[in-house]
PQR file of N, CA, C, O and H, with PARSE charges and radii, in Angstrom:
ATOM      1  N   MET A   1     -32.385  33.790  -1.316 -0.4000 1.5000
ATOM      2  CA  MET A   1     -32.057  35.256  -1.084 -0.0000 2.0000
ATOM      3  C   MET A   1     -33.539  35.648  -1.641  0.5500 1.7000
ATOM      4  O   MET A   1     -34.097  34.983  -2.514 -0.5500 1.4000
ATOM      5  N   SER A   2     -34.106  36.791  -1.042 -0.4000 1.5000
ATOM      6  CA  SER A   2     -35.354  37.435  -1.510 -0.0000 2.0000
ATOM      7  C   SER A   2     -35.176  38.529  -2.497  0.5500 1.7000
ATOM      8  O   SER A   2     -34.238  39.325  -2.476 -0.5500 1.4000
ATOM      9  H   SER A   2     -33.654  37.331  -0.333  0.4000 1.0000
ATOM     10  N   LYS A   3     -35.970  38.518  -3.210 -0.4000 1.5000
ATOM     11  CA  LYS A   3     -35.974  39.598  -4.373 -0.0000 2.0000
ATOM     12  C   LYS A   3     -36.965  40.833  -3.893  0.5500 1.7000
ATOM     13  O   LYS A   3     -37.229  41.623  -4.799 -0.5500 1.4000
ATOM     14  H   LYS A   3     -36.733  37.871  -3.228  0.4000 1.0000
ATOM     15  N   ASP A   4     -37.496  41.090  -2.728 -0.4000 1.5000
ATOM     16  CA  ASP A   4     -38.429  41.924  -2.383 -0.0000 2.0000
ATOM     17  C   ASP A   4     -37.508  43.244  -2.445  0.5500 1.7000
ATOM     18  O   ASP A   4     -36.327  43.252  -2.097 -0.5500 1.4000
ATOM     19  H   ASP A   4     -37.281  40.448  -1.992  0.4000 1.0000
ATOM     20  N   HIS A   5     -38.129  44.224  -2.877 -0.4000 1.5000
ATOM     21  CA  HIS A   5     -37.590  45.584  -2.772 -0.0000 2.0000
ATOM     22  C   HIS A   5     -37.369  46.270  -1.495  0.5500 1.7000
ATOM     23  O   HIS A   5     -38.288  46.430  -0.692 -0.5500 1.4000
ATOM     24  H   HIS A   5     -39.088  44.217  -3.160  0.4000 1.0000
ATOM     25  N   ILE A   6     -36.179  46.679  -1.289 -0.4000 1.5000
ATOM     26  CA  ILE A   6     -35.926  47.622  -0.114 -0.0000 2.0000
ATOM     27  C   ILE A   6     -35.998  48.827  -0.386  0.5500 1.7000
ATOM     28  O   ILE A   6     -36.449  49.598   0.461 -0.5500 1.4000
ATOM     29  H   ILE A   6     -35.432  46.549  -1.941  0.4000 1.0000
ATOM     30  N   CYS A   7     -35.590  49.270  -1.579 -0.4000 1.5000
ATOM     31  CA  CYS A   7     -35.480  50.659  -2.001 -0.0000 2.0000
ATOM     32  C   CYS A   7     -35.823  50.829  -3.342  0.5500 1.7000
ATOM     33  O   CYS A   7     -34.966  50.604  -4.196 -0.5500 1.4000
ATOM     34  H   CYS A   7     -35.223  48.643  -2.267  0.4000 1.0000
ATOM     35  N   TYR A   8     -37.019  51.214  -3.681 -0.4000 1.5000
ATOM     36  CA  TYR A   8     -37.627  51.388  -4.758 -0.0000 2.0000
ATOM     37  C   TYR A   8     -36.785  52.583  -5.854  0.5500 1.7000
ATOM     38  O   TYR A   8     -36.583  52.456  -7.062 -0.5500 1.4000
ATOM     39  H   TYR A   8     -37.715  51.396  -2.987  0.4000 1.0000
ATOM     40  N   CYS A   9     -36.428  53.667  -5.005 -0.4000 1.5000
ATOM     41  CA  CYS A   9     -35.686  54.748  -5.803 -0.0000 2.0000
ATOM     42  C   CYS A   9     -34.472  54.210  -6.613  0.5500 1.7000
ATOM     43  O   CYS A   9     -34.252  54.580  -7.766 -0.5500 1.4000
ATOM     44  H   CYS A   9     -36.592  53.770  -4.024  0.4000 1.0000
ATOM     45  N   PHE A  10     -33.745  53.372  -5.986 -0.4000 1.5000
ATOM     46  CA  PHE A  10     -32.405  52.939  -6.519 -0.0000 2.0000
ATOM     47  C   PHE A  10     -32.387  51.429  -6.791  0.5500 1.7000
ATOM     48  O   PHE A  10     -31.306  50.860  -6.940 -0.5500 1.4000
ATOM     49  H   PHE A  10     -33.924  53.071  -5.050  0.4000 1.0000
ATOM     50  N   ASN A  11     -33.667  50.692  -6.867 -0.4000 1.5000
ATOM     51  CA  ASN A  11     -33.637  49.365  -7.201 -0.0000 2.0000
ATOM     52  C   ASN A  11     -33.157  48.346  -6.292  0.5500 1.7000
ATOM     53  O   ASN A  11     -33.143  47.181  -6.690 -0.5500 1.4000
ATOM     54  H   ASN A  11     -34.545  51.155  -6.746  0.4000 1.0000
ATOM     55  N   TYR A  12     -32.762  48.628  -5.124 -0.4000 1.5000
ATOM     56  CA  TYR A  12     -32.329  47.662  -4.158 -0.0000 2.0000
ATOM     57  C   TYR A  12     -33.235  46.532  -3.575  0.5500 1.7000
ATOM     58  O   TYR A  12     -34.361  46.746  -3.125 -0.5500 1.4000
ATOM     59  H   TYR A  12     -32.773  49.574  -4.801  0.4000 1.0000
ATOM     60  N   THR A  13     -32.679  45.395  -3.622 -0.4000 1.5000
ATOM     61  CA  THR A  13     -33.528  44.314  -2.868 -0.0000 2.0000
ATOM     62  C   THR A  13     -32.977  43.806  -1.911  0.5500 1.7000
ATOM     63  O   THR A  13     -31.821  44.201  -1.764 -0.5500 1.4000
ATOM     64  H   THR A  13     -31.764  45.220  -3.987  0.4000 1.0000
ATOM     65  N   GLU A  14     -33.390  42.949  -1.051 -0.4000 1.5000
ATOM     66  CA  GLU A  14     -32.969  42.112  -0.122 -0.0000 2.0000
ATOM     67  C   GLU A  14     -31.806  41.245  -0.401  0.5500 1.7000
ATOM     68  O   GLU A  14     -30.964  41.096   0.485 -0.5500 1.4000
ATOM     69  H   GLU A  14     -34.330  42.628  -1.171  0.4000 1.0000
ATOM     70  N   ALA A  15     -31.678  40.676  -1.511 -0.4000 1.5000
ATOM     71  CA  ALA A  15     -30.760  40.180  -2.171 -0.0000 2.0000
ATOM     72  C   ALA A  15     -29.421  40.953  -2.256  0.5500 1.7000
ATOM     73  O   ALA A  15     -28.307  40.482  -2.027 -0.5500 1.4000
ATOM     74  H   ALA A  15     -32.361  40.798  -2.230  0.4000 1.0000
ATOM     75  N   ASP A  16     -29.719  42.228  -2.627 -0.4000 1.5000
ATOM     76  CA  ASP A  16     -28.732  42.992  -3.085 -0.0000 2.0000
ATOM     77  C   ASP A  16     -28.033  43.110  -1.659  0.5500 1.7000
ATOM     78  O   ASP A  16     -26.915  42.597  -1.620 -0.5500 1.4000
ATOM     79  H   ASP A  16     -30.624  42.612  -2.813  0.4000 1.0000
ATOM     80  N   ILE A  17     -28.442  43.637  -0.596 -0.4000 1.5000
ATOM     81  CA  ILE A  17     -28.024  43.853   0.568 -0.0000 2.0000
ATOM     82  C   ILE A  17     -27.304  42.651   1.168  0.5500 1.7000
ATOM     83  O   ILE A  17     -26.197  42.788   1.689 -0.5500 1.4000
ATOM     84  H   ILE A  17     -29.350  44.054  -0.628  0.4000 1.0000
ATOM     85  N   GLU A  18     -27.933  41.457   1.096 -0.4000 1.5000
ATOM     86  CA  GLU A  18     -27.426  40.156   1.584 -0.0000 2.0000
ATOM     87  C   GLU A  18     -25.789  39.921   0.855  0.5500 1.7000
ATOM     88  O   GLU A  18     -24.803  39.545   1.488 -0.5500 1.4000
ATOM     89  H   GLU A  18     -28.832  41.346   0.672  0.4000 1.0000
ATOM     90  N   THR A  19     -25.820  40.187  -0.331 -0.4000 1.5000
ATOM     91  CA  THR A  19     -24.925  40.193  -1.308 -0.0000 2.0000
ATOM     92  C   THR A  19     -23.564  40.871  -0.943  0.5500 1.7000
ATOM     93  O   THR A  19     -22.436  40.393  -0.822 -0.5500 1.4000
ATOM     94  H   THR A  19     -26.622  40.493  -0.844  0.4000 1.0000
ATOM     95  N   ASP A  20     -24.137  42.387  -0.782 -0.4000 1.5000
ATOM     96  CA  ASP A  20     -23.310  43.545  -0.199 -0.0000 2.0000
ATOM     97  C   ASP A  20     -22.600  43.055   1.037  0.5500 1.7000
ATOM     98  O   ASP A  20     -21.375  43.159   1.104 -0.5500 1.4000
ATOM     99  H   ASP A  20     -25.053  42.775  -0.881  0.4000 1.0000
ATOM    100  N   ILE A  21     -23.289  42.537   2.000 -0.4000 1.5000
ATOM    101  CA  ILE A  21     -22.667  42.105   3.333 -0.0000 2.0000
ATOM    102  C   ILE A  21     -21.713  41.086   3.180  0.5500 1.7000
ATOM    103  O   ILE A  21     -20.603  41.198   3.698 -0.5500 1.4000
ATOM    104  H   ILE A  21     -24.284  42.453   1.945  0.4000 1.0000
ATOM    105  N   LEU A  22     -22.032  40.114   2.527 -0.4000 1.5000
ATOM    106  CA  LEU A  22     -20.952  39.124   2.160 -0.0000 2.0000
ATOM    107  C   LEU A  22     -19.590  39.625   1.581  0.5500 1.7000
ATOM    108  O   LEU A  22     -18.473  39.355   2.022 -0.5500 1.4000
ATOM    109  H   LEU A  22     -22.934  40.023   2.106  0.4000 1.0000
ATOM    110  N   LYS A  23     -19.908  40.420   0.489 -0.4000 1.5000
ATOM    111  CA  LYS A  23     -18.690  40.911  -0.348 -0.0000 2.0000
ATOM    112  C   LYS A  23     -17.711  41.879   0.597  0.5500 1.7000
ATOM    113  O   LYS A  23     -16.482  41.811   0.622 -0.5500 1.4000
ATOM    114  H   LYS A  23     -20.816  40.640   0.131  0.4000 1.0000
ATOM    115  N   ASN A  24     -18.634  42.891   1.450 -0.4000 1.5000
ATOM    116  CA  ASN A  24     -17.929  43.909   2.025 -0.0000 2.0000
ATOM    117  C   ASN A  24     -17.947  43.910   3.685  0.5500 1.7000
ATOM    118  O   ASN A  24     -17.503  44.826   4.378 -0.5500 1.4000
ATOM    119  H   ASN A  24     -19.632  42.946   1.429  0.4000 1.0000
ATOM    120  N   ARG A  25     -18.589  42.616   4.203 -0.4000 1.5000
ATOM    121  CA  ARG A  25     -18.577  42.422   5.490 -0.0000 2.0000
ATOM    122  C   ARG A  25     -19.356  43.556   6.314  0.5500 1.7000
ATOM    123  O   ARG A  25     -19.159  43.732   7.516 -0.5500 1.4000
ATOM    124  H   ARG A  25     -18.949  41.871   3.641  0.4000 1.0000
ATOM    125  N   LYS A  26     -20.260  44.309   5.552 -0.4000 1.5000
ATOM    126  CA  LYS A  26     -21.129  45.160   6.084 -0.0000 2.0000
ATOM    127  C   LYS A  26     -22.036  45.757   4.521  0.5500 1.7000
ATOM    128  O   LYS A  26     -21.774  45.617   3.326 -0.5500 1.4000
ATOM    129  H   LYS A  26     -20.420  44.166   4.575  0.4000 1.0000
ATOM    130  N   SER A  27     -23.040  46.370   5.174 -0.4000 1.5000
ATOM    131  CA  SER A  27     -23.792  46.958   3.898 -0.0000 2.0000
ATOM    132  C   SER A  27     -23.446  48.319   3.578  0.5500 1.7000
ATOM    133  O   SER A  27     -23.639  49.260   4.348 -0.5500 1.4000
ATOM    134  H   SER A  27     -23.253  46.484   6.145  0.4000 1.0000
ATOM    135  N   THR A  28     -22.915  48.418   2.395 -0.4000 1.5000
ATOM    136  CA  THR A  28     -22.506  49.821   1.878 -0.0000 2.0000
ATOM    137  C   THR A  28     -23.775  50.581   1.150  0.5500 1.7000
ATOM    138  O   THR A  28     -23.660  51.744   0.763 -0.5500 1.4000
ATOM    139  H   THR A  28     -22.757  47.654   1.769  0.4000 1.0000
ATOM    140  N   ILE A  29     -24.899  49.887   1.008 -0.4000 1.5000
ATOM    141  CA  ILE A  29     -25.919  50.348   0.309 -0.0000 2.0000
ATOM    142  C   ILE A  29     -26.547  51.440   1.117  0.5500 1.7000
ATOM    143  O   ILE A  29     -26.884  52.462   0.521 -0.5500 1.4000
ATOM    144  H   ILE A  29     -24.992  48.943   1.323  0.4000 1.0000
ATOM    145  N   GLU A  30     -26.726  51.349   2.300 -0.4000 1.5000
ATOM    146  CA  GLU A  30     -27.484  52.253   3.203 -0.0000 2.0000
ATOM    147  C   GLU A  30     -26.724  53.695   2.962  0.5500 1.7000
ATOM    148  O   GLU A  30     -27.389  54.693   2.683 -0.5500 1.4000
ATOM    149  H   GLU A  30     -26.452  50.518   2.785  0.4000 1.0000
ATOM    150  N   GLU A  31     -25.267  53.743   3.088 -0.4000 1.5000
ATOM    151  CA  GLU A  31     -24.584  54.862   2.666 -0.0000 2.0000
ATOM    152  C   GLU A  31     -24.787  55.551   1.287  0.5500 1.7000
ATOM    153  O   GLU A  31     -24.862  56.765   1.096 -0.5500 1.4000
ATOM    154  H   GLU A  31     -24.727  52.932   3.315  0.4000 1.0000
ATOM    155  N   ARG A  32     -24.865  54.526   0.329 -0.4000 1.5000
ATOM    156  CA  ARG A  32     -25.013  55.118  -0.902 -0.0000 2.0000
ATOM    157  C   ARG A  32     -26.484  55.788  -1.094  0.5500 1.7000
ATOM    158  O   ARG A  32     -26.649  56.742  -1.855 -0.5500 1.4000
ATOM    159  H   ARG A  32     -24.805  53.540   0.484  0.4000 1.0000
ATOM    160  N   ILE A  33     -27.549  55.198  -0.328 -0.4000 1.5000
ATOM    161  CA  ILE A  33     -28.943  55.690  -0.439 -0.0000 2.0000
ATOM    162  C   ILE A  33     -28.870  56.934   0.298  0.5500 1.7000
ATOM    163  O   ILE A  33     -29.453  57.920  -0.153 -0.5500 1.4000
ATOM    164  H   ILE A  33     -27.415  54.423   0.290  0.4000 1.0000
ATOM    165  N   LYS A  34     -28.144  57.006   1.502 -0.4000 1.5000
ATOM    166  CA  LYS A  34     -28.196  58.392   2.296 -0.0000 2.0000
ATOM    167  C   LYS A  34     -27.498  59.414   1.314  0.5500 1.7000
ATOM    168  O   LYS A  34     -27.985  60.544   1.285 -0.5500 1.4000
ATOM    169  H   LYS A  34     -27.670  56.205   1.868  0.4000 1.0000
ATOM    170  N   ALA A  35     -26.461  59.155   0.544 -0.4000 1.5000
ATOM    171  CA  ALA A  35     -25.798  60.113  -0.295 -0.0000 2.0000
ATOM    172  C   ALA A  35     -26.651  60.610  -1.430  0.5500 1.7000
ATOM    173  O   ALA A  35     -26.768  61.787  -1.774 -0.5500 1.4000
ATOM    174  H   ALA A  35     -26.066  58.237   0.567  0.4000 1.0000
ATOM    175  N   GLU A  36     -27.220  59.579  -1.955 -0.4000 1.5000
ATOM    176  CA  GLU A  36     -28.001  59.895  -3.185 -0.0000 2.0000
ATOM    177  C   GLU A  36     -29.232  60.929  -2.531  0.5500 1.7000
ATOM    178  O   GLU A  36     -29.362  62.076  -2.959 -0.5500 1.4000
ATOM    179  H   GLU A  36     -27.125  58.624  -1.675  0.4000 1.0000
ATOM    180  N   LYS A  37     -29.991  60.447  -1.592 -0.4000 1.5000
ATOM    181  CA  LYS A  37     -31.078  61.460  -0.948 -0.0000 2.0000
ATOM    182  C   LYS A  37     -30.577  62.771  -0.679  0.5500 1.7000
ATOM    183  O   LYS A  37     -31.260  63.776  -0.878 -0.5500 1.4000
ATOM    184  H   LYS A  37     -29.886  59.515  -1.245  0.4000 1.0000
ATOM    185  N   LYS A  38     -29.235  62.803  -0.166 -0.4000 1.5000
ATOM    186  CA  LYS A  38     -28.677  64.095  -0.008 -0.0000 2.0000
ATOM    187  C   LYS A  38     -28.781  64.971  -0.999  0.5500 1.7000
ATOM    188  O   LYS A  38     -29.233  66.116  -1.016 -0.5500 1.4000
ATOM    189  H   LYS A  38     -28.680  61.987  -0.004  0.4000 1.0000
ATOM    190  N   ALA A  39     -28.156  64.083  -2.095 -0.4000 1.5000
ATOM    191  CA  ALA A  39     -28.201  64.996  -3.418 -0.0000 2.0000
ATOM    192  C   ALA A  39     -29.377  65.212  -4.051  0.5500 1.7000
ATOM    193  O   ALA A  39     -29.448  65.768  -5.148 -0.5500 1.4000
ATOM    194  H   ALA A  39     -27.789  63.153  -2.082  0.4000 1.0000
ATOM    195  N   GLY A  40     -30.323  64.804  -3.426 -0.4000 1.5000
ATOM    196  CA  GLY A  40     -31.721  65.287  -4.218 -0.0000 2.0000
ATOM    197  C   GLY A  40     -32.168  64.190  -5.163  0.5500 1.7000
ATOM    198  O   GLY A  40     -33.012  64.513  -6.000 -0.5500 1.4000
ATOM    199  H   GLY A  40     -30.265  64.353  -2.535  0.4000 1.0000
ATOM    200  N   ALA A  41     -31.682  62.810  -5.153 -0.4000 1.5000
ATOM    201  CA  ALA A  41     -31.951  61.943  -6.310 -0.0000 2.0000
ATOM    202  C   ALA A  41     -33.011  60.999  -5.433  0.5500 1.7000
ATOM    203  O   ALA A  41     -33.058  59.822  -5.792 -0.5500 1.4000
ATOM    204  H   ALA A  41     -30.996  62.547  -4.474  0.4000 1.0000
ATOM    205  N   CYS A  42     -33.782  61.355  -4.432 -0.4000 1.5000
ATOM    206  CA  CYS A  42     -34.608  60.452  -3.891 -0.0000 2.0000
ATOM    207  C   CYS A  42     -36.185  60.595  -4.565  0.5500 1.7000
ATOM    208  O   CYS A  42     -36.729  61.697  -4.491 -0.5500 1.4000
ATOM    209  H   CYS A  42     -33.744  62.311  -4.141  0.4000 1.0000
ATOM    210  N   GLU A  43     -36.786  59.633  -5.119 -0.4000 1.5000
ATOM    211  CA  GLU A  43     -38.052  59.607  -5.703 -0.0000 2.0000
ATOM    212  C   GLU A  43     -39.103  58.758  -5.131  0.5500 1.7000
ATOM    213  O   GLU A  43     -40.070  58.461  -5.831 -0.5500 1.4000
ATOM    214  H   GLU A  43     -36.344  58.738  -5.179  0.4000 1.0000
ATOM    215  N   CYS A  44     -38.986  58.264  -3.703 -0.4000 1.5000
ATOM    216  CA  CYS A  44     -39.805  57.501  -2.992 -0.0000 2.0000
ATOM    217  C   CYS A  44     -41.364  57.934  -3.177  0.5500 1.7000
ATOM    218  O   CYS A  44     -42.245  57.075  -3.161 -0.5500 1.4000
ATOM    219  H   CYS A  44     -38.200  58.505  -3.134  0.4000 1.0000
ATOM    220  N   ALA A  45     -41.588  59.009  -3.314 -0.4000 1.5000
ATOM    221  CA  ALA A  45     -43.054  59.432  -3.284 -0.0000 2.0000
ATOM    222  C   ALA A  45     -43.689  58.892  -4.723  0.5500 1.7000
ATOM    223  O   ALA A  45     -44.896  58.668  -4.819 -0.5500 1.4000
ATOM    224  H   ALA A  45     -40.872  59.707  -3.327  0.4000 1.0000
ATOM    225  N   THR A  46     -42.854  58.720  -5.729 -0.4000 1.5000
ATOM    226  CA  THR A  46     -43.434  58.323  -6.935 -0.0000 2.0000
ATOM    227  C   THR A  46     -43.133  56.830  -7.329  0.5500 1.7000
ATOM    228  O   THR A  46     -43.881  56.153  -8.034 -0.5500 1.4000
ATOM    229  H   THR A  46     -41.874  58.903  -5.650  0.4000 1.0000
ATOM    230  N   LYS A  47     -41.909  56.388  -6.770 -0.4000 1.5000
ATOM    231  CA  LYS A  47     -41.565  54.953  -7.084 -0.0000 2.0000
ATOM    232  C   LYS A  47     -42.026  53.986  -6.011  0.5500 1.7000
ATOM    233  O   LYS A  47     -42.439  52.877  -6.349 -0.5500 1.4000
ATOM    234  H   LYS A  47     -41.302  56.938  -6.197  0.4000 1.0000
ATOM    235  N   ASN A  48     -41.987  54.266  -5.018 -0.4000 1.5000
ATOM    236  CA  ASN A  48     -42.469  53.297  -3.779 -0.0000 2.0000
ATOM    237  C   ASN A  48     -43.970  53.081  -3.950  0.5500 1.7000
ATOM    238  O   ASN A  48     -44.655  54.103  -3.985 -0.5500 1.4000
ATOM    239  H   ASN A  48     -41.651  55.166  -4.744  0.4000 1.0000
ATOM    240  N   PRO A  49     -44.446  52.162  -4.036 -0.5600 1.5000
ATOM    241  CA  PRO A  49     -45.975  51.972  -4.018  0.2800 2.0000
ATOM    242  C   PRO A  49     -46.812  52.359  -2.763  0.5500 1.7000
ATOM    243  O   PRO A  49     -48.031  52.527  -2.790 -0.5500 1.4000
ATOM    244  N   SER A  50     -45.866  52.504  -1.439 -0.4000 1.5000
ATOM    245  CA  SER A  50     -46.418  52.799  -0.273 -0.0000 2.0000
ATOM    246  C   SER A  50     -46.051  54.396  -0.203  0.5500 1.7000
ATOM    247  O   SER A  50     -46.522  55.071   0.713 -0.5500 1.4000
ATOM    248  H   SER A  50     -44.876  52.367  -1.417  0.4000 1.0000
ATOM    249  N   GLY A  51     -45.355  54.874  -1.013 -0.4000 1.5000
ATOM    250  CA  GLY A  51     -44.915  56.441  -0.736 -0.0000 2.0000
ATOM    251  C   GLY A  51     -43.991  56.831   0.095  0.5500 1.7000
ATOM    252  O   GLY A  51     -43.762  58.009   0.372 -0.5500 1.4000
ATOM    253  H   GLY A  51     -44.973  54.325  -1.757  0.4000 1.0000
ATOM    254  N   LYS A  52     -43.363  55.784   0.575 -0.4000 1.5000
ATOM    255  CA  LYS A  52     -42.261  56.187   1.804 -0.0000 2.0000
ATOM    256  C   LYS A  52     -40.970  56.150   1.158  0.5500 1.7000
ATOM    257  O   LYS A  52     -39.951  56.402   1.801 -0.5500 1.4000
ATOM    258  H   LYS A  52     -43.549  54.827   0.350  0.4000 1.0000
TER
END
């Protein structure tokens, strides 16, 4: 499993998504990220090295 970051705001890695899929039969991480972004908790511009 890779430890490459997928989401710097909430510190999710490829390994987190793989584990989430194995546990839940789907990834719930995308839903969590969308909810947090909607709540204004996204800090991609400052935390993600590429600014995305």
